[in-house]
N, C-alpha and C positions, 0 to 999 in steps of 0.2 A: 504495502498499499505507499511505498512510497512519495508517487503522486499527489495523492491526498494528504497529505500529513501536515504541511503548511497551505494546503488550496483553502481553508476557509479562515486564518489565523492573522488578526487586527494585530496593525506592529504598534508596539508600546510605544507609550510619549516619551522620547527625551527630558532630560534635566534641563534648566533654564543654563545657558551659560553664567563666568560669571559680569558679561556684558551686560545681556539682557534681566541677570538678577540688580546691577547696579541702577538700571533704569527704572526695575519697577519700586528699587528700592528710592530711588526717586521720589517717585509717583504718590508711594505711601508716608512719604514725610512732607511730599506739598498735604495729600488729603484727612491727614492728621492734626496736623496747622490748624486746617479750618474744621476742627470737631467734626470730622466728617467719616472714620473711621470705619466708628460699628456699622453705619447706614449704610457708608461703602459694601462693608465685607455683606452684611444681610444683601447687599443688591447682586453681589457677585453670586454668591453661594443661592439666591432662587432660581437666579436665571441662568444656572449652570446646563440645560441642554440648551437654549439657543447661542449659545457663544461662537458659533460655526455659523449661526446669519449673522450675530452681531457682527462677524470680523469678516464676512461679503459684502454687508450695509457698508462696512466701514469704507472698502475699495471701494464700492461704488462710487461713495459720495466724495471720493481723496478729492476731488478737482474744487470742489464748494468746502472741503475742511481745510483745502491749500489757502484759504486766506488768513485762519488760524494759527494752525500749525507749518512745519516742513513736511515737503511730500517723505521725504526719511522717517521722520519720526512715526507720521500714518501708519505705514506699513509694518513698522516695528510694532506698534501696537498689536494691530492686526494681525499678525504673525504670533504673537505675544498669547491674545485672546484665543489662539485654537488652539493653543496646545494647553492642554488640561493640569500639569503640573508647575506651567507657567501661576496658572491662575489658583491653585491651591498657596501658590507662594506667596502671592501678594493678596491673596484672605487671610494670609496665618501675618501678614509685616501690616495689613490695617488692623486686625482685628485683640494689637500689639501696643492700645494705648496707653501712655505712662501714666494710668492711674496709681496713687501712692499705694503700699502693702497697708492692711489696717484698717479701714473703715475710711474717715473722714478726715486724716488728719493735713491734711491741706488745705482744707474747707473750715475757715473760722467762727462762722457762724451757723455751722450744722450740728448740732446740739446729742452726745451718745444719749440715745436710752438704757436705762439701764437692764 
């Protein structure tokens, strides 16, 4: 059965490279600076089945997106959106907000409940 061993095998997605991780880290820092890390992580997780469609639509809308972004930047983000491991890496970075451990230590107006 040598011919059927690989007939229906789906290739495993690649791990993001160091350059891609740096790009995703920079994006995560920008999103977390606006206090939208958890919301962006939730949006990415809930739309996981349609990421390929989002990447294709970004490629389709490249001429319009070039007004705001560079062409290379749009194509890099579209490529990363197609890679499930890159999206998981971004979700992990977005969910890692800088919250103080142990409750409300950073918020002086919040009282601890007994």
